[in-house]
C-alpha positions in Angstrom: -19.1 7.1 31.2 -20.3 10.6 30.4 -21.6 11.1 26.9 -19.7 13.9 24.9 -21.2 13.7 21.5 -19.0 16.3 19.9 -15.9 14.5 21.0 -17.4 11.2 19.9 -17.8 12.6 16.4 -14.1 13.1 15.9 -13.7 9.4 16.8 -16.1 8.5 14.0 -19.2 8.1 16.2 -22.8 9.4 15.7 -25.9 8.8 17.8 -28.6 6.7 16.1 -32.2 7.6 16.0 -32.8 4.9 18.6 -32.1 6.2 22.1 -29.0 4.7 23.7 -27.5 3.4 20.5 -24.5 4.6 18.4 -23.0 4.2 15.0 -19.2 3.7 14.5 -17.8 4.6 11.1 -14.4 3.1 10.1 -12.2 5.0 7.6 -10.8 2.9 4.8 -8.4 4.6 2.4 -10.1 4.6 -1.0 -12.3 1.8 0.3 -9.5 -0.9 0.6 -9.5 -3.3 3.5 -7.5 -6.4 4.2 -9.1 -9.7 4.9 -7.7 -9.6 8.4 -9.3 -6.2 9.0 -12.6 -7.3 7.5 -12.8 -10.2 9.9 -12.1 -7.7 12.7 -15.0 -5.5 11.6 -17.3 -8.5 11.3 -16.4 -9.7 14.8 -17.1 -6.2 16.3 -20.5 -6.0 14.6 -21.4 -9.5 15.8 -20.1 -9.0 19.4 -21.2 -5.4 20.1 -23.9 -4.6 17.5 -26.6 -6.6 15.8 -24.4 -8.4 13.3 -24.7 -6.1 10.4 -22.3 -3.7 8.6 -23.4 -0.7 6.4 -21.1 -0.1 3.4 -21.1 3.6 2.4 -20.7 5.4 -0.9 -17.5 6.9 0.3 -15.9 3.5 0.8 -16.3 3.3 4.6 -17.8 0.7 6.8 -20.3 1.5 9.5 -21.3 -0.6 12.6 -24.7 0.3 14.0 -26.5 -0.6 17.3 -23.5 -0.1 19.6 -24.0 0.8 23.3 -22.1 3.7 24.8 -20.3 1.6 27.3 -18.9 -0.6 24.5 -17.4 2.2 22.5 -13.9 2.1 24.1 -13.8 -1.6 23.5 -14.8 -1.2 19.9 -12.0 1.4 19.4 -9.5 -1.1 20.9 -10.7 -3.9 18.7 -10.4 -1.7 15.6 -6.8 -0.8 16.7 -5.9 -4.5 17.0 -6.3 -4.9 13.3 -4.8 -1.6 12.3 -8.0 0.3 11.6 -8.9 3.9 12.7 -12.1 5.8 12.9 -10.5 9.2 13.9 -12.0 11.9 11.8 -14.5 9.7 10.1 -17.2 12.0 11.4 -17.3 15.6 12.7 -15.2 18.6 11.6 -12.1 16.8 10.3 -10.5 15.6 7.1 -12.7 12.6 6.3 -11.7 9.3 4.7 -10.0 9.6 1.3 -12.4 8.3 -1.4 -12.1 7.0 -4.9 -14.7 6.0 -7.6 -12.0 4.6 -10.0 -11.1 1.4 -8.1 -11.4 -0.7 -11.2 -8.8 1.4 -13.1 -5.4 0.0 -14.0 -4.0 3.2 -12.4 -5.6 2.4 -9.0 -2.4 1.2 -7.2 -1.0 4.7 -7.7 -4.2 6.3 -6.4 -4.3 3.9 -3.4 -0.7 4.8 -2.5 -1.2 8.6 -2.3 -4.5 8.0 -0.5 -2.7 6.1 2.2 -0.2 8.9 2.6 -2.9 11.5 2.8 -4.8 9.5 5.4 -1.7 9.0 7.5 -0.9 12.8 7.4 -4.3 14.2 8.2 -5.9 11.6 10.5 -5.6 12.5 14.1 -3.5 15.6 13.3 -4.8 18.2 15.7 -3.9 21.0 13.2 -6.7 19.7 11.0 -9.4 18.7 13.5 -12.2 20.9 14.9 -12.8 22.4 11.4 -16.1 24.4 10.8 -17.5 21.2 9.2 -16.4 18.1 7.4 -13.6 18.3 4.8 -13.7 15.7 2.1 -10.9 14.6 -0.3 -11.4 12.4 -3.3 -9.0 10.9 -5.8 -10.0 9.9 -9.3 -8.3 8.4 -12.4 -10.2 10.7 -14.7 -13.3 13.0 -14.7 -15.8 10.4 -16.0 -17.7 9.8 -12.8 -18.0 13.5 -11.8 -17.0 12.7 -8.2 -14.2 15.2 -8.3 -16.8 17.9 -8.5 -18.4 17.1 -5.1 -15.3 17.1 -2.9 -13.7 19.9 -0.9 -10.6 18.7 -2.7 -10.8 16.5 -5.8 -7.6 15.1 -7.2 -7.7 13.9 -10.8 -4.7 11.9 -12.1 -3.2 13.4 -15.2 -0.1 11.3 -15.7 2.2 8.8 -14.0 5.9 9.6 -14.1 8.9 7.6 -13.0 9.3 9.3 -9.7 5.9 10.7 -9.0 2.4 11.3 -10.3 0.7 14.5 -11.3 -2.8 15.7 -10.6 -5.3 18.4 -11.5 -6.8 19.8 -8.3 -10.5 20.8 -8.0 -11.9 22.4 -4.9 -15.1 23.7 -3.2 -17.6 21.2 -4.4 -20.3 19.5 -2.4 -23.9 18.3 -2.4 -26.3 18.6 0.5 -29.0 21.3 0.5 -27.0 23.6 -1.7 -25.3 21.4 -4.4 -22.3 23.1 -6.0 -19.8 21.8 -8.5 -16.2 22.3 -7.6 -13.8 24.4 -9.7 -10.3 23.8 -11.1 -7.7 25.3 -8.7 -4.5 24.1 -10.4 -3.5 21.9 -13.2 -0.9 19.1 -13.4 0.5 19.4 -9.9 3.4 17.1 -8.8 2.2 14.8 -6.0 5.1 16.1 -3.9 3.2 19.4 -3.6 -0.2 17.8 -2.8 0.0 17.6 1.0 1.3 21.2 1.4 -1.3 22.6 -1.0 -4.1 20.8 0.8 -2.8 22.2 4.1 -3.0 25.7 2.6 -6.6 25.0 1.5 -7.7 23.7 4.9 -6.0 26.7 6.6 -7.9 29.2 4.4 -11.1 27.2 4.9 -10.8 27.1 8.7 -10.1 30.9 8.9 -13.0 32.0 6.6 -15.9 29.5 7.1 -18.4 30.0 9.9 -19.3 27.0 12.0 -21.4 24.4 10.1 -20.3 25.6 6.6 -18.2 23.8 3.9 -15.5 25.2 1.7 -18.1 25.8 -1.0 -19.7 28.4 1.2 -16.4 30.3 1.3 -16.1 30.1 -2.5 -19.6 31.6 -2.8 -19.0 34.4 -0.3 -15.6 35.6 -1.5 -15.5 34.3 -5.1 -13.4 31.7 -6.7 -10.5 34.1 -7.7 -10.2 35.6 -4.2 -10.2 32.1 -2.7 -7.5 31.0 -5.2 -5.3 34.0 -4.2 -5.7 33.4 -0.5 -4.8 29.7 -0.9 -1.6 30.4 -2.9 -0.7 33.2 -0.5 -0.3 30.7 2.3 3.5 29.9 2.8 3.0 26.2 2.4 1.2 26.4 -0.9 4.4 26.5 -2.9 6.3 23.9 -0.8 7.5 20.7 -2.4 8.1 17.7 -0.1 11.2 15.5 -0.6 10.5 12.5 -2.9 9.2 9.4 -1.0 11.3 6.3 -1.7 9.5 3.3 -0.4 8.2 -0.2 -1.3 4.7 -0.3 -2.8 2.0 0.7 -0.4 -1.1 -0.6 -2.2 -2.8 -3.6 -0.8 -4.6 -4.3 -4.1 -2.4 -5.8 -6.9 -2.5 -4.2 -10.3 -5.6 -5.5 -12.1 -3.7 -6.2 -15.4 -4.2 -9.8 -16.5 -6.6 -10.4 -13.6 -10.4 -10.4 -13.5 -12.3 -8.3 -11.1 -15.2 -9.8 -9.2 -18.0 -7.9 -7.5 -20.5 -8.9 -4.9 -23.6 -6.8 -4.9 -25.0 -5.8 -1.5 -28.5 -4.4 -1.5 -28.6 -0.9 0.2 -25.1 -1.6 1.4 -26.4 -3.7 4.3 -24.2 -6.7 4.9 -24.4 -9.4 7.5 -21.3 -9.9 9.6 -21.2 -13.6 8.9 -21.2 -12.8 5.1 -18.4 -10.3 5.6 -16.4 -13.0 7.3 -17.0 -15.5 4.5 -16.0 -12.8 1.9 -12.8 -12.2 3.9 -12.0 -15.9 3.9 -12.6 -15.9 0.1 -10.3 -13.0 -0.3 -7.5 -14.9 1.4 -8.1 -17.8 -0.9 -8.6 -16.1 -4.2 -7.9 -12.4 -4.1 -4.5 -11.9 -2.3 -6.2 -11.1 1.0 -7.7 -7.7 0.1 -11.3 -6.4 -0.6 -12.6 -3.0 -1.5 -15.9 -1.2 -0.7 -17.1 0.4 -4.0 -18.7 3.7 -4.5 -21.9 1.7 -5.2 -21.9 0.1 -1.8 -20.7 -3.3 -3.0 -17.6 -5.4 -2.3 -15.1 -6.1 -5.0 -12.0 -8.2 -5.4 -9.1 -8.4 -7.8 -8.9 -12.1 -8.4 -5.7 -14.2 -8.4 -4.2 -15.0 -11.8 -6.0 -17.6 -13.9 -9.2 -17.3 -11.8 -12.3 -16.1 -13.7 -15.5 -14.7 -12.3 -17.6 -17.8 -12.9 -15.2 -20.0 -11.0 -15.0 -17.4 -8.2 -18.8 -17.4 -7.9 -19.0 -21.2 -7.6 -16.1 -21.2 -5.0 -17.8 -18.5 -3.0 -21.1 -20.3 -3.0 -19.3 -23.4 -1.8 -18.2 -21.5 1.4 -21.9 -21.0 2.3 -22.2 -17.5 1.1 -25.8 -16.5 0.2 -26.3 -14.0 -2.6 -28.3 -10.9 -1.7 -31.6 -10.0 -3.3 -30.4 -7.0 -5.3 -31.3 -7.4 -8.9 -28.2 -8.1 -11.0 -29.0 -5.4 -13.5 -29.7 -2.5 -11.2 -27.2 -0.4 -9.2 -29.0 1.2 -6.3 -27.2 3.3 -3.7 -29.1 3.6 -0.4 -28.4 5.4 2.9 -29.7 4.1 6.2 -32.4 6.8 6.2 -34.8 6.9 9.2 -34.1 3.2 9.8 -31.2 4.4 12.0 -30.1 7.9 11.1 -31.2 10.9 13.1 -31.3 13.0 10.0 -33.3 10.5 8.0 -36.8 11.5 6.8 -37.9 8.3 5.1 -37.3 4.5 5.3 -34.9 4.3 2.4 -34.5 0.6 2.2 -38.3 0.1 1.9 -38.6 2.8 -0.6 -35.7 1.4 -2.7 -37.6 -1.9 -3.0 -40.7 -0.1 -4.0 -38.9 1.9 -6.6 -37.1 -1.2 -8.0 -40.5 -2.7 -8.7 -41.4 0.3 -10.8 -38.2 0.5 -12.8 -38.7 -0.4 -16.5 -36.3 -1.6 -19.2 -34.6 1.7 -19.8 -34.4 2.6 -16.2 -32.8 -0.7 -15.3 -29.7 0.4 -17.4 -29.2 3.4 -15.1 -27.5 3.8 -11.7 -29.9 4.8 -9.0 -29.5 6.4 -5.6 -31.9 7.4 -2.9 -31.0 9.7 0.0 -33.1 9.8 3.1 -32.6 13.6 3.6 -31.3 16.6 1.7 -27.7 15.8 2.9 -27.5 13.6 -0.2 -25.0 11.1 1.3 -25.6 8.6 -1.6 -24.7 11.2 -4.2 -28.1 11.2 -6.0 -27.1 14.1 -8.2 -24.4 11.9 -9.7 -26.6 8.9 -10.4 -28.4 8.3 -13.7 -31.6 8.7 -11.6 -31.4 10.1 -8.1 -34.0 10.5 -5.4 -33.7 13.0 -2.4 -36.2 12.9 0.5 -36.6 16.7 0.6 -39.0 17.2 3.5 -41.9 15.9 5.6 -45.4 17.2 5.2 -48.5 16.6 7.3 -51.0 14.5 5.5 -54.8 14.6 5.8 -54.7 12.0 8.5 -52.3 14.2 10.6 -49.3 11.9 10.0 -46.0 13.1 8.6 -45.4 11.9 5.0 -42.1 12.2 3.0 -41.8 14.2 -0.2 -39.2 13.4 -2.8 -37.2 15.3 -5.4 -36.2 13.4 -8.6 -32.9 14.1 -10.4 -31.7 12.9 -13.8 -28.0 13.0 -14.9 -27.2 12.6 -18.5 -23.8 14.4 -18.6 -20.6 14.8 -16.6 -21.8 17.5 -14.2 -24.4 17.4 -11.4 -27.9 16.0 -12.2 -30.9 18.2 -13.0 -34.0 18.2 -10.9 -36.9 16.9 -12.9 -39.5 16.4 -10.2 -40.1 18.2 -6.9 -42.0 17.4 -3.7 -43.4 14.2 -5.2 -45.6 11.8 -3.1 -44.5 8.2 -3.1 -47.2 7.4 -5.7 -46.1 10.3 -7.9 -42.5 9.2 -7.5 -43.4 5.6 -8.7 -45.2 7.0 -11.7 -42.2 9.2 -12.6 -39.9 6.2 -12.3 -42.2 4.2 -14.6 -42.0 6.9 -17.2 -38.2 6.7 -17.2 -38.4 3.1 -18.5 
């Protein structure tokens, strides 16, 4: 089988740092996966990989350590349980994400996310874009995640026949963080798909290869970008109302407790995922969700509380991870597997946790192994970005870190730059 890396990317596949191995990313609309699908992912990881799954901050699952000759089999196994990876990597509309999974409005968000994923996934009109195109859906602006998407939808109200959203565009992190701006207010959901089509069309025609929509906004200005989008014929189109049975896998959380399993650095053993899928069948209506903090969460069945759920889960043989219960720490794979990684992020996360004091333990933390900022460190209470490698006195390459603090609703402010690991630990100690 001849390797065609660019083609592989559109199928959600990246090369790993280790020669001959690949990562397969699986798109999950707003992080939701059925127990049947979760067992399928666990089986693939155990059969073709090294028995681990990485949970991402965008609600996807990644299977590492795959051989090239097994990739067609992996795709077929994903298809057997109704999962897709198309567009999970490369220049395409990526997985639809949400940081408001615990909201009582989440079923409405999940429904429109599934419709968006069906429309854009595998649609050749929206593939081979200059770079990735990200869509996020939020219940409100509290998390700030609407600011870092190419298109961020923020729910404004739920009406009898449809929902309405504010639409933010042209945000992103990476080497040039930029908060998105408000494109339109209180838009009926029947206009959302045509309007996103208009945005993608303008993006594809104005962005050079390798650039995001934020680049276009900087080059031509927000108002010019707005005019070009609304000049597209489809921008004013309104689709017919969709009359259907409910599409959300997760039940409304009203009168039910929610239960979360913390997963250090998002790294989960396939056997543990299988046990959690079985637990979901038994106590959570057969559905799980990958959270924005790289954990797994459930909406428990009625009359089941969290303490009871924990005891029942332990009875299945599930072993709790080592992540401290009072610290949220988002971690990318870093140079453990990723080609772009500059630092061993999991090791650094453990080192940083030991330095976190009382005040710091109340914050959310994130560490990114490179400036791409996949863990969204600029949205964490304290965020760490591995900004570069420098040559030390011994001739070896050493990572340097930037430290961000976020105390508001926008992007975090850089409070430390090019710190050694020792300087970073000291800066973390001063936080708490």
